[in-house]
VOBA-1610 file (N, C-alpha, C; in pm, whole numbers, padded with zeros to 5 digits, always signed):
BEGIN
Met+01907-00766+00729Met+01862-00858+00855Met+01913-00803+00973Glu+01844-00772+01088Glu+01923-00737+01210Glu+01927-00883+01301Ser+01999-00882+01415Ser+01989-01023+01477Ser+01890-00972+01626Ala+01869-00887+01644Ala+01786-00834+01788Ala+01647-00887+01748Leu+01621-00948+01858Leu+01456-00966+01881Leu+01408-00892+01990Lys+01280-00851+01945Lys+01225-00781+02063Lys+01116-00880+02136His+01099-00979+02035His+00964-01082+02090His+01032-01189+02136Asp+00971-01305+02195Asp+01041-01445+02224Asp+00992-01524+02120Leu+01043-01516+02010Leu+00987-01589+01869Leu+00990-01712+01917Lys+01062-01794+01993Lys+01068-01939+02022Lys+00956-01992+02075Glu+00874-01899+02197Glu+00764-01909+02199Glu+00668-01885+02139Ile+00676-01796+02071Ile+00568-01739+01969Ile+00506-01887+01863Ile+00626-01925+01797Ile+00611-01987+01678Ile+00535-02151+01750Gln+00584-02141+01849Gln+00536-02307+01888Gln+00363-02328+01876His+00325-02198+01867His+00189-02198+01828His+00132-02192+01719Phe+00214-02208+01607Phe+00177-02235+01472Phe+00194-02366+01440Gln+00125-02403+01293Gln+00155-02548+01237Gln+00296-02546+01175Leu+00432-02536+01247Leu+00532-02527+01164Leu+00596-02693+01151Glu+00660-02746+01069Glu+00747-02830+01098Glu+00908-02836+01083Gly+00948-02904+01135Gly+01084-02922+01160Gly+01170-02892+01272Glu+01266-02846+01285Glu+01382-02790+01411Glu+01390-02672+01392Phe+01345-02559+01508Phe+01369-02435+01469Phe+01537-02421+01526Leu+01583-02359+01404Leu+01748-02308+01455Leu+01756-02143+01513Asp+01699-02069+01399Asp+01703-01927+01485Asp+01635-01825+01420Ala+01591-01685+01452Ala+01507-01620+01413Ala+01556-01480+01413Phe+01528-01355+01326Phe+01615-01243+01291Phe+01486-01106+01266Leu+01472-01001+01328Leu+01435-00896+01271Leu+01417-00891+01119Tyr+01319-00829+01063Tyr+01379-00857+00907Tyr+01271-00763+00840Gly+01336-00698+00718Gly+01285-00601+00659Gly+01250-00479+00713Ser+01200-00386+00606Ser+01197-00232+00657Ser+01037-00178+00716Gly+00981-00239+00733Gly+00844-00222+00720Gly+00816-00101+00888His+00745-00043+00904His+00744+00080+01014His+00601+00015+01098Ile+00526-00050+01065Ile+00404-00060+01129Ile+00419-00226+01227His+00441-00277+01191His+00438-00415+01230His+00588-00437+01270Asp+00605-00557+01361Asp+00708-00577+01398Asp+00742-00738+01309Thr+00843-00750+01207Thr+00874-00856+01115Thr+00984-00944+01171Tyr+00955-01067+01141Tyr+01049-01161+01158Tyr+01059-01258+01077Ala+01204-01321+01024Ala+01230-01457+00965Ala+01283-01567+01068Ser+01233-01683+01045Ser+01289-01770+01134Ser+01344-01885+01017Arg+01433-01940+01045Arg+01507-02097+01022Arg+01452-02213+01084Phe+01390-02333+00981Phe+01381-02440+01047Phe+01461-02542+00960Lys+01500-02655+01041Lys+01559-02733+00989Lys+01482-02871+00960Thr+01448-02914+00821Thr+01377-03017+00800Thr+01434-03114+00664Gln+01391-03233+00690Gln+01444-03348+00634Gln+01512-03299+00444Glu+01402-03201+00424Glu+01434-03151+00276Glu+01537-03033+00270Gly+01581-02974+00386Gly+01693-02891+00414Gly+01646-02767+00483Ile+01710-02643+00485Ile+01679-02562+00567Ile+01553-02482+00497Val+01446-02425+00562Val+01360-02369+00527Val+01290-02242+00637Arg+01255-02141+00565Arg+01226-02012+00599Arg+01074-01989+00636Tyr+01063-01938+00739Tyr+00892-01868+00772Tyr+00904-01697+00807Ile+00832-01639+00757Ile+00786-01507+00805Ile+00680-01499+00913His+00738-01434+01029His+00621-01405+01148His+00612-01268+01169Gln+00503-01201+01210Gln+00479-01091+01221Gln+00350-01037+01335Trp+00412-00980+01444Trp+00339-00917+01545Trp+00283-00789+01470Ile+00127-00802+01465Ile+00034-00707+01415Ile+00013-00598+01509Asn+00011-00487+01450Asn+00013-00354+01523Asn-00132-00336+01534His-00182-00336+01664His-00336-00290+01693His-00357-00202+01715Asp-00300-00078+01715Asp-00285+00043+01741Asp-00343+00102+01601Val-00241+00080+01516Val-00259+00096+01398Val-00417+00027+01343Phe-00436-00109+01333Phe-00507-00179+01273Phe-00590-00244+01408Lys-00729-00154+01431Lys-00795-00144+01562Lys-00889-00298+01570Glu-00893-00381+01489Glu-00946-00548+01494Glu-00857-00605+01402Pro-00762-00680+01455Pro-00683-00725+01377Pro-00762-00916+01326Glu-00853-00895+01398Glu-00943-01040+01352Glu-00974-01010+01210Lys-01052-00901+01207Lys-01091-00870+01094Lys-01011-00859+00940Val-00885-00790+00979Val-00769-00811+00915Val-00739-00931+00847Met-00742-01029+00924Met-00663-01143+00909Met-00819-01218+00801Glu-00921-01205+00853Glu-01048-01259+00770Glu-00998-01216+00615Asn-01016-01113+00622Asn-00979-01016+00482Asn-00855-01108+00407Ile-00722-01100+00480Ile-00625-01199+00403Ile-00649-01334+00369Glu-00706-01398+00470Glu-00747-01549+00472Glu-00808-01527+00343Arg-00941-01466+00321Arg-00985-01508+00210Arg-00971-01447+00063Val-00852-01351+00037Val-00794-01299-00047Val-00673-01390-00082Thr-00602-01456+00014Thr-00494-01543-00049Thr-00552-01690-00070Arg-00658-01724-00010Arg-00702-01845-00073Arg-00764-01843-00205Tyr-00865-01729-00198Tyr-00895-01728-00379Tyr-00773-01692-00461Ala-00681-01595-00403Ala-00598-01592-00511Ala-00507-01724-00519Arg-00500-01829-00457Arg-00420-01947-00469Arg-00502-02025-00573Glu-00634-02032-00566Glu-00699-02101-00637Glu-00724-02090-00791Arg-00685-01931-00829Arg-00698-01858-00952Arg-00557-01882-01012Ile-00440-01884-00916Ile-00324-01905-00973Ile-00336-02041-01016Leu-00347-02185-00950Leu-00325-02276-00966Leu-00420-02309-01079Ala-00551-02248-01110Ala-00624-02268-01227Ala-00539-02218-01359Ala-00466-02125-01364Ala-00391-02047-01450Ala-00225-02140-01477Gly-00207-02236-01373Gly-00085-02331-01404Gly+00013-02220-01351Gly+00017-02143-01243Gly+00120-02098-01209Gly+00147-02132-01070Asp+00264-02099-00971Asp+00308-02123-00874Asp+00258-02027-00747Pro+00116-02142-00671Pro+00107-02041-00561Pro+00175-02018-00427Leu+00296-02121-00433Leu+00381-02120-00320Leu+00471-01942-00338Arg+00506-01897-00455Arg+00563-01791-00511Arg+00482-01653-00501Glu+00338-01705-00608Glu+00274-01580-00648Glu+00174-01516-00593Thr+00159-01595-00451Thr+00069-01524-00358Thr+00117-01522-00200Leu+00097-01475-00099Leu+00135-01513+00035Leu+00058-01623+00064Asn+00119-01737+00161Asn+00064-01832+00234Asn+00047-01820+00333Leu-00034-01825+00407Leu-00079-01828+00568Leu-00015-01987+00586Ile+00029-01952+00730Ile+00043-02095+00846Ile-00040-02073+00905Pro-00130-02194+00932Pro-00215-02168+01054Pro-00185-02194+01184Ala-00218-02138+01247Ala-00225-02157+01366Ala-00240-02306+01455Val-00211-02365+01565Val-00258-02466+01613Val-00376-02496+01636Asp-00457-02397+01649Asp-00610-02412+01669Asp-00662-02389+01556Gly-00616-02348+01450Gly-00660-02362+01313Gly-00715-02226+01255Asn-00686-02146+01346Asn-00697-01994+01308Asn-00586-01958+01207Ser-00648-01834+01155Ser-00512-01784+01074Ser-00435-01687+01118Phe-00448-01677+01288Phe-00353-01600+01358Phe-00346-01682+01496Tyr-00251-01610+01567Tyr-00238-01654+01690Tyr-00229-01538+01798Lys-00359-01536+01916Lys-00374-01422+01975Lys-00291-01485+02102Thr-00204-01411+02201Thr-00121-01463+02312Thr-00213-01400+02426Pro-00200-01423+02561Pro-00254-01437+02683Pro-00255-01260+02695Glu-00165-01203+02651Glu-00144-01095+02641Glu-00255-00962+02559Gly-00289-01072+02475Gly-00403-00975+02393Gly-00295-00925+02276Asn-00177-00991+02210Asn-00130-00951+02085Asn-00139-01037+01952Tyr-00146-01004+01900Tyr-00179-01098+01758Tyr-00051-01120+01661Trp-00040-01231+01637Trp+00086-01307+01540Trp+00024-01344+01420Arg+00101-01366+01305Arg+00046-01441+01185Arg+00179-01475+01144Ser+00170-01638+01058Ser+00317-01646+01004Ser+00270-01689+00869Tyr+00387-01669+00788Tyr+00372-01720+00619Tyr+00464-01775+00611Val+00455-01818+00475Val+00546-01915+00376Val+00653-01819+00353Phe+00769-01825+00357Phe+00869-01742+00300Phe+00904-01731+00145Ile+00893-01630+00081Ile+00886-01650-00084Ile+01046-01647-00092Glu+01110-01746-00148Glu+01254-01742-00148Glu+01287-01705-00310Gly+01403-01643-00302Gly+01447-01610-00481Gly+01354-01503-00537Ala+01325-01421-00434Ala+01257-01272-00485Ala+01299-01165-00372Arg+01270-01055-00377Arg+01316-00940-00268Arg+01238-00856-00319Thr+01221-00747-00227Thr+01155-00602-00236Thr+01254-00501-00271Phe+01213-00394-00319Phe+01295-00302-00291Phe+01241-00134-00234Asp+01341-00078-00172Asp+01286+00040-00123Asp+01304+00137-00237Lys+01390+00150-00316Lys+01443+00227-00376Lys+01462+00187-00555Val+01360+00245-00631Val+01366+00233-00763Val+01521+00211-00836Glu+01573+00102-00901Glu+01656+00080-00941Glu+01642+00103-01127Ser+01531+00074-01163Ser+01523+00079-01322Ser+01390+00097-01348Val+01354+00128-01477Val+01216+00144-01542Val+01154+00046-01562Lys+01243-00110-01569Lys+01166-00207-01594Lys+01137-00277-01451Gln+01185-00208-01353Gln+01096-00266-01212Gln+00999-00166-01213Val+00988-00045-01235Val+00863+00049-01204Val+00756-00031-01285Tyr+00791-00083-01453Tyr+00693-00148-01543Tyr+00618-00298-01468Asn+00722-00349-01407Asn+00645-00502-01334Asn+00599-00472-01239Ala+00645-00402-01125Ala+00565-00356-01017Ala+00411-00302-01037Ala+00432-00230-01123Ala+00261-00187-01191Ala+00208-00276-01223Lys+00261-00361-01301Lys+00200-00489-01400Lys+00138-00578-01248Ala+00220-00615-01167Ala+00181-00683-01067Ala+00083-00639-00953Phe+00046-00500-00964Phe-00105-00450-00889Phe-00174-00460-01006Gly-00160-00466-01134Gly-00275-00481-01204Gly-00316-00643-01220Ile-00234-00715-01214Ile-00264-00828-01190Ile-00315-00897-01073Phe-00268-00852-00966Phe-00341-00842-00848Phe-00501-00805-00855Gln-00548-00708-00912Gln-00615-00653-00922Gln-00759-00742-01025Lys-00692-00760-01087Lys-00778-00862-01205Lys-00818-00988-01178Met-00732-01032-01083Met-00710-01188-01015Met-00826-01166-00892Leu-00849-01077-00848Leu-00950-01073-00723Leu-01074-01017-00771Ser-01102-00971-00906Ser-01190-00922-00958Ser-01312-01004-00925Gly-01328-01120-00908Gly-01428-01236-00907Gly-01418-01289-00765Leu-01373-01204-00670Leu-01396-01283-00513Leu-01512-01276-00446Pro-01567-01399-00423Pro-01699-01430-00373Pro-01715-01426-00224Gly-01806-01425-00197Gly-01861-01439-00061Gly-01871-01272+00043Gly-01911-01160-00025Gly-01942-01050-00016Gly-01834-00956+00009Arg-01876-00826+00084Arg-01788-00741+00070Arg-01668-00765+00191Leu-01584-00715+00164Leu-01429-00738+00258Leu-01491-00623+00392His-01418-00653+00510His-01413-00544+00596His-01354-00457+00535Glu-01362-00322+00612Glu-01292-00190+00597Glu-01195-00191+00724Thr-01040-00194+00697Thr-00969-00240+00795Thr-00904-00114+00857Ile-00909-00032+00777Ile-00885+00138+00829Ile-01024+00224+00758Pro-01141+00229+00826Pro-01258+00281+00748Pro-01239+00450+00716Asn-01244+00430+00573Asn-01285+00572+00500Asn-01131+00605+00470Phe-01012+00534+00437Phe-00899+00527+00396Phe-00875+00598+00292His-00944+00610+00181His-00941+00709+00125His-01034+00799+00028His-01147+00833+00168His-01234+00907+00157His-01187+01051+00154Thr-01145+01079+00034Thr-01059+01216+00015Thr-01174+01342+00114Arg-01301+01312+00077Arg-01408+01445+00153Arg-01411+01458+00290Lys-01374+01328+00355Lys-01345+01323+00515Lys-01214+01374+00521Arg-01158+01334+00442Arg-00996+01357+00471Arg-00991+01533+00490Phe-01041+01580+00402Phe-01040+01726+00364Phe-01132+01799+00488Glu-01234+01736+00504Glu-01313+01758+00657Glu-01254+01771+00777Ala-01133+01654+00818Ala-01073+01666+00925Ala-00935+01756+00879Phe-00920+01788+00766Phe-00799+01926+00744Phe-00908+02005+00793Leu-01009+02078+00766Leu-01064+02178+00812Leu-01105+02180+00965Glu-01084+02097+01048Glu-01132+02072+01168Glu-00966+02125+01234Ala-00848+02049+01166Ala-00727+02111+01229Ala-00687+02235+01205Ala-00734+02278+01101Ala-00692+02407+01061Ala-00782+02532+01154Thr-00905+02491+01196Thr-00943+02564+01282Thr-00949+02602+01420Lys-00877+02457+01477Lys-00872+02440+01630Lys-00738+02497+01609Asp-00639+02455+01530Asp-00477+02499+01526Asp-00410+02512+01653Val-00432+02391+01742Val-00419+02364+01857Val-00245+02373+01876Lys-00141+02404+01765Lys-00027+02455+01803Lys+00013+02591+01761Asn-00107+02644+01735Asn-00070+02797+01676Asn-00004+02785+01554Arg+00036+02689+01453Arg+00084+02690+01328Arg+00014+02735+01207Ala-00154+02748+01211Ala-00191+02795+01094Ala-00143+02928+01010Arg-00077+03005+01087Arg-00045+03140+01031Arg+00087+03121+00980Arg+00154+03030+00977Arg+00299+02972+00936Arg+00283+02913+00770Val+00136+02851+00740Val+00129+02757+00644Val-00016+02836+00610Lys-00012+02953+00564Lys-00121+03029+00491Lys-00128+02947+00352Ala-00014+02960+00285Ala-00030+02925+00141Ala-00056+02759+00136Glu-00025+02703+00210Glu-00053+02543+00233Glu-00211+02542+00208Ile-00265+02623+00314Ile-00400+02618+00357Ile-00465+02672+00241Asp-00430+02787+00205Asp-00511+02819+00074Asp-00504+02739-00057Phe-00372+02653-00068Phe-00385+02553-00177Phe-00472+02435-00157Val-00501+02373-00019Val-00615+02307-00029Val-00733+02368-00061Leu-00816+02475+00005Leu-00896+02517-00025Leu-00949+02562-00146Glu-00851+02585-00236Glu-00857+02635-00370Glu-00892+02509-00444Arg-00902+02380-00392Arg-00877+02260-00469Arg-00993+02172-00412Glu-01082+02231-00330Glu-01215+02157-00269Glu-01289+02080-00387Arg-01293+02133-00505Arg-01399+02067-00592Arg-01348+01929-00605Asp-01216+01929-00602Asp-01183+01779-00664Asp-01215+01669-00560Val-01225+01690-00438Val-01207+01621-00350Val-01299+01506-00308Ser-01440+01530-00381Ser-01533+01448-00365Ser-01542+01333-00528Ile-01503+01368-00626Ile-01509+01330-00742Ile-01524+01178-00743Ile-01413+01124-00659Ile-01405+00976-00682Ile-01485+00892-00570Val-01510+00945-00468Val-01609+00907-00346Val-01741+00902-00432Asp-01783+01012-00466Asp-01934+01067-00557Asp-01964+00938-00657Met-01840+00922-00755Met-01843+00835-00853Met-01872+00684-00792Leu-01804+00648-00698Leu-01840+00505-00619Leu-01985+00542-00575Ala-02036+00606-00513Ala-02174+00645-00439Ala-02267+00627-00517Gln-02264+00672-00632Gln-02358+00675-00740Gln-02334+00543-00855Glu-02234+00465-00823Glu-02209+00333-00907Glu-02176+00409-01057Lys-02118+00517-01083Lys-02030+00543-01216Lys-01947+00477-01245Ile-01861+00439-01126Ile-01717+00345-01140Ile-01777+00221-01025Pro-01718+00097-01073Pro-01727+00000-00940Pro-01663-00019-00807Glu-01722-00048-00749Glu-01662-00068-00611Glu-01563-00220-00619Arg-01414-00220-00623Arg-01333-00327-00649Arg-01263-00378-00518Val-01216-00490-00512Val-01097-00543-00403Val-00960-00457-00433Thr-00948-00375-00353Thr-00834-00286-00395Thr-00707-00282-00266His-00571-00284-00317His-00476-00265-00200His-00452-00169-00123Asn-00470-00063-00168Asn-00466+00046-00104Asn-00321+00105-00073Asp-00241+00042-00118Asp-00087+00098-00062Asp+00011+00036-00158Thr-00027+00085-00286Thr+00051+00026-00380Thr+00212+00084-00408Lys+00278+00090-00297Lys+00464+00120-00310Lys+00504+00005-00368Leu+00607+00039-00436Leu+00705-00074-00503Leu+00735-00145-00439Asn+00780-00101-00299Asn+00823-00207-00210Asn+00711-00334-00152Asn+00638-00287-00183Asn+00522-00417-00161Asn+00487-00507-00294Val+00562-00469-00356Val+00566-00639-00453Val+00708-00708-00449Met+00719-00805-00460Met+00834-00924-00451Met+00881-00932-00615Ile+01008-00884-00636Ile+01067-00874-00738Ile+01138-00999-00783Asp+01101-01086-00878Asp+01185-01228-00897Asp+01347-01197-00920Asp+01425-01271-00846Asp+01583-01233-00836Asp+01626-01279-00979Lys+01566-01366-01071Lys+01612-01437-01195Lys+01547-01320-01311Thr+01431-01346-01303Thr+01357-01266-01429Thr+01328-01119-01419Gly+01322-01047-01286Gly+01289-00908-01249Gly+01141-00890-01261Glu+01080-00971-01267Glu+00940-00962-01312Glu+00889-00934-01132Gly+00778-00886-01148Gly+00690-00889-00982Gly+00618-00983-00994Ile+00661-01099-00884Ile+00545-01235-00877Ile+00437-01211-00765Cys+00445-01117-00686Cys+00403-01150-00548Cys+00345-01013-00488Val+00270-00956-00486Val+00211-00880-00395Val+00190-00854-00253Ile+00242-00811-00164Ile+00247-00829-00010Ile+00170-00714+00033Asp+00186-00736+00196Asp+00123-00661+00272Asp-00026-00622+00256Leu-00082-00703+00308Leu-00209-00733+00231Leu-00305-00648+00323Asp-00260-00596+00465Asp-00324-00558+00562Asp-00432-00442+00543Thr-00437-00357+00434Thr-00529-00281+00372Thr-00603-00302+00258Val-00572-00459+00219Val-00718-00474+00107Val-00855-00465+00141Met-00909-00407+00105Met-01044-00408+00130Met-01122-00318+00031Pro-01274-00282+00024Pro-01334-00235-00093Pro-01263-00096-00124Gly-01281-00073-00238Gly-01223+00062-00304Gly-01251+00084-00443Ser-01157+00157-00494Ser-01161+00202-00619Ser-01026+00158-00722Ala-01045+00110-00855Ala-00903+00065-00912Ala-00821+00240-00886Leu-00910+00331-00925Leu-00853+00459-00912Leu-00745+00489-00790Tyr-00770+00450-00681Tyr-00715+00480-00540Tyr-00540+00384-00569Asp-00576+00280-00613Asp-00450+00195-00639Asp-00330+00240-00749Phe-00411+00294-00855Phe-00331+00321-00988Phe-00310+00486-00908Gly-00370+00555-00855Gly-00338+00686-00795Gly-00195+00720-00718Asp-00203+00611-00651Asp-00124+00601-00512Asp+00034+00565-00575Ala+00017+00464-00650Ala+00147+00390-00718Ala+00222+00516-00814Val+00114+00617-00896Val+00195+00728-00953Val+00254+00815-00847Arg+00161+00859-00747Arg+00224+00950-00605Arg+00371+00896-00569Ile+00387+00743-00561Ile+00493+00703-00496Ile+00604+00691-00613Gly+00553+00619-00743Gly+00659+00584-00850Gly+00676+00674-00921Ala+00621+00773-00949Ala+00670+00865-01048Ala+00713+01024-00982Ser+00757+01005-00827Ser+00809+01106-00798Ser+00986+01120-00847Ser+01009+01259-00852Ser+01150+01230-00872Ser+01211+01278-00752Ala+01186+01267-00647Ala+01245+01291-00489Ala+01186+01225-00397Ala+01254+01203-00302Ala+01181+01148-00171Ala+01067+01238-00115Glu+01007+01145-00041Glu+00862+01215-00011Glu+00898+01330+00117Asp+01016+01358+00141Asp+01042+01443+00229Asp+01150+01521+00193Glu+01160+01555+00053Glu+01245+01628+00037Glu+01247+01792+00079Gln+01330+01843+00126Gln+01329+02002+00164Gln+01370+02078+00060Asp+01450+02066-00059Asp+01505+02123-00200Asp+01371+02089-00273Leu+01274+02174-00284Leu+01147+02147-00357Leu+01196+02173-00495Ser+01287+02233-00513Ser+01369+02270-00677Ser+01364+02105-00743Lys+01391+01987-00625Lys+01437+01831-00681Lys+01297+01780-00691Val+01159+01804-00679Val+01080+01770-00677Val+01005+01774-00749Gly+00970+01681-00872Gly+00855+01686-00976Gly+00792+01559-00998Val+00728+01551-01130Val+00681+01426-01184Val+00731+01366-01311Asp+00818+01227-01294Asp+00868+01207-01412Asp+00775+01132-01501Leu+00753+01203-01604Leu+00671+01166-01700Leu+00715+01036-01773Ala+00839+00985-01774Ala+00916+00859-01822Ala+00827+00723-01717Met+00854+00778-01620Met+00809+00681-01491Met+00653+00671-01493Phe+00599+00767-01507Phe+00412+00764-01540Phe+00397+00658-01662Asp+00465+00706-01742Asp+00478+00628-01846Asp+00456+00484-01826Cys+00561+00423-01781Cys+00628+00264-01698Cys+00493+00251-01611Leu+00442+00314-01572Leu+00335+00262-01442Leu+00192+00219-01525Ala+00191+00350-01599Ala+00027+00341-01678Ala+00081+00180-01791Asn+00159+00172-01821Asn+00165+00087-01928Asn+00184-00086-01856Gly+00236-00056-01767Gly+00241-00191-01638Gly+00126-00221-01609Tyr+00045-00127-01581Tyr-00065-00159-01485Tyr-00185-00198-01592Leu-00192-00111-01714Leu-00269-00158-01799Leu-00285-00260-01873Asp-00119-00285-01924Asp-00128-00431-01950Asp-00181-00567-01883Ala-00202-00548-01758Ala-00259-00649-01689Ala-00414-00640-01629Ala-00465-00468-01635Ala-00602-00487-01602Ala-00669-00406-01685Arg-00608-00390-01834Arg-00718-00307-01906Arg-00828-00347-01935Asp-00863-00475-01965Asp-00981-00561-02003Asp-01106-00558-01887Ile-01044-00549-01752Ile-01132-00538-01654Ile-01195-00376-01615Leu-01084-00304-01661Leu-01158-00133-01628Leu-01250-00123-01701Thr-01346+00007-01643Thr-01451+00068-01741Thr-01390+00170-01784Pro-01460+00229-01909Pro-01435+00346-01965Pro-01459+00434-01897Thr-01497+00473-01779Thr-01480+00578-01656Thr-01370+00570-01599Glu-01339+00442-01578Glu-01200+00442-01468Glu-01039+00487-01577Met-01080+00439-01682Met-00985+00492-01782Met-00960+00624-01773Glu-01064+00677-01761Glu-01111+00822-01797Glu-01025+00890-01706Phe-01050+00868-01575Phe-00995+00912-01441Phe-00878+00840-01406Leu-00789+00816-01443Leu-00663+00728-01421Leu-00565+00867-01394Ala-00529+00924-01506Ala-00441+01042-01496Ala-00487+01114-01352Phe-00611+01181-01391Phe-00660+01261-01254Phe-00650+01164-01093Ser-00708+01052-01093Ser-00649+00986-00970Ser-00494+01002-00925Ala-00413+01014-01016Ala-00278+01052-00958Ala-00282+01191-00871Lys-00337+01274-00961Lys-00310+01428-00906Lys-00388+01425-00733Leu-00522+01308-00715Leu-00611+01356-00660Leu-00533+01252-00522Leu-00502+01138-00557Leu-00394+01066-00450Leu-00300+01140-00368Thr-00232+01206-00469Thr-00138+01294-00433Thr-00149+01384-00313Phe-00256+01485-00361Phe-00310+01595-00297Phe-00381+01520-00187Glu-00453+01424-00160Glu-00518+01375-00040Glu-00377+01350+00050Cys-00272+01283+00006Cys-00162+01233+00114Cys-00092+01394+00135Gly-00088+01495+00045Gly-00056+01602+00115Gly-00149+01668+00220Val-00276+01670+00197Val-00351+01705+00304Val-00364+01649+00416Arg-00323+01520+00441Arg-00352+01418+00565Arg-00172+01477+00632Phe-00078+01507+00545Phe+00060+01548+00606Phe+00023+01685+00668Leu-00043+01743+00588Leu-00079+01921+00653Leu-00154+01886+00813Thr-00266+01834+00750Thr-00377+01817+00909Thr-00296+01742+00961Asp-00192+01680+01010Asp-00109+01608+01098Asp-00016+01722+01158Tyr+00015+01822+01075Tyr+00115+01908+01118Tyr+00038+02026+01192Leu-00078+02019+01140Leu-00146+02140+01225Leu-00194+02060+01364Ala-00232+01962+01341Ala-00283+01911+01468Ala-00174+01837+01566Gly-00019+01885+01581Gly+00076+01878+01634Gly+00168+01716+01627Asp+00120+01678+01498Asp+00204+01577+01466Asp+00149+01428+01536Val+00061+01396+01548Val+00005+01318+01634Val-00016+01140+01540Tyr+00016+01127+01415Tyr-00013+01039+01358Tyr+00101+00996+01298Phe+00174+01062+01213Phe+00282+01017+01133Phe+00450+01017+01234Lys+00528+00956+01229Lys+00633+00937+01297Lys+00702+01059+01208Ile+00773+01141+01300Ile+00855+01290+01247Ile+00985+01247+01324His+01130+01318+01229His+01246+01321+01285His+01237+01431+01268Arg+01236+01553+01257Arg+01235+01712+01285Arg+01120+01762+01327Glu+01103+01899+01360Glu+00975+01993+01367Glu+00889+01972+01263Ser+00958+02028+01152Ser+00849+02078+01065Ser+00867+01952+00953His+00878+01847+01009His+00899+01704+00888His+00747+01683+00823Asn+00648+01678+00861Asn+00521+01698+00826Asn+00482+01773+00708Leu+00584+01914+00767Leu+00516+02017+00644Leu+00630+02003+00520Asp+00740+01942+00580Asp+00837+01935+00470Asp+00735+01795+00361Arg+00669+01729+00407Arg+00625+01609+00321Arg+00513+01671+00288Cys+00420+01761+00341Cys+00306+01823+00245Cys+00349+01887+00139Arg+00422+01985+00147Arg+00509+02049+00035Arg+00561+01952-00088Thr+00612+01875-00065Thr+00627+01769-00169Thr+00537+01711-00233Gln+00429+01684-00188Gln+00332+01652-00217Gln+00261+01756-00315Phe+00236+01861-00251Phe+00188+01998-00309Phe+00246+02025-00465Lys+00378+02034-00433Lys+00438+02069-00529Lys+00424+01940-00692Met+00408+01848-00604Met+00397+01728-00751Met+00243+01770-00793Val+00148+01781-00696Val+00027+01853-00741Val+00007+01923-00887Ala+00057+02026-00838Ala+00100+02164-00900Ala+00180+02126-01061Glu+00294+02039-01071Glu+00317+01996-01164Glu+00219+01905-01238Met+00135+01810-01168Met+00059+01732-01243Met-00051+01772-01354Glu-00078+01906-01224Glu-00197+02018-01312Glu-00106+02056-01445Gln-00009+02097-01462Gln+00045+02149-01558Gln+00063+02057-01721Lys+00110+01940-01645Lys+00099+01835-01724Lys-00015+01701-01761Met-00127+01746-01713Met-00252+01660-01697Met-00263+01640-01869Asp-00265+01722-01960Asp-00296+01685-02091Asp-00205+01595-02131Gln-00102+01555-02092Gln+00055+01469-02135Gln-00001+01344-02047Met-00025+01357-01931Met-00065+01212-01859Met-00152+01159-01911Ile-00295+01240-01942Ile-00417+01173-02015Ile-00361+01104-02156Ala-00279+01145-02235Ala-00203+01108-02367Ala-00156+01021-02369Ile-00057+00990-02268Ile-00030+00853-02250Ile-00140+00751-02175Val-00203+00768-02104Val-00287+00660-02034Val-00370+00636-02207Asn-00402+00707-02253Asn-00512+00701-02407Asn-00415+00568-02479Arg-00276+00623-02463Arg-00184+00533-02546Arg-00191+00374-02520Tyr-00243+00345-02397Tyr-00224+00209-02336Tyr-00373+00186-02335Arg-00494+00212-02361Arg-00615+00163-02282Arg-00625+00112-02418
//
């Protein structure tokens, strides 16, 4: 927790329905998209905390649609948790309404803010500390997917259109490679060839969705370990957070991206590729946890493509890194000239290893399905 404030929180929080006497506020967490703060209030019951977030409208172009999605999803999750005898104050995010009754506050300058109840007795982890943690995080994402499988009210908004549309990601790569605005294509011929050789894979999931061979679901679309709150006492994953990308998609997106991150043996930008690979023990934990929660809602076709989804989502992310490198590093933040290229190479090394281990990965999924 850091003490510096970039915004006047004391003024912002006056626009939310908060009880008690404001004490202080701090920058909070390790997120890279929004500015997040924790505040403390003195009430008759003691000190309570809240989370406040400035929503980055450069990334999320339509914040009101983001908030409409989050409001719908958390309201329905609360209903489901109560019906199951759970604790909705800990097992889902809880929005604090603005004074005008909206789920957000818009400043006169056009900035968007939201506030949540602070979930006490739990925390997130940026690095994996145990296989139990991986199992419980994967299970939490499975529970989240199952819980929202009956969400009423029609389709959610696409907060980032075509986010996991791998065919369109491939087309954007082709455009960047053709334009070659930084004259970098000649340096990465091996990576470009790697992508071109796998074009046959890029439309598989989007085509199955379009042809209704697999169902469109409410999906999280950013299934990192640190988007699950882990209970301090039990070690269980109690609440899925960071709901900005909750939108229509495929269960395969969520599982595949969880494997891309959770089963990697090295950091996403590791420069020593000898350290990069796929940890099958971690893949086992991810498959076990996810399917323990979600196996009874998944179709046979979804089960069949779970292992493939890990390869595809890893490939898609590598393509995005390579595209940004070719385009001049305009999307992802970098800390060195070849940062996006390093990221691309780790993803492609994982893809190649997954191709070698695909039979083992399929066998692991079949063990738990």
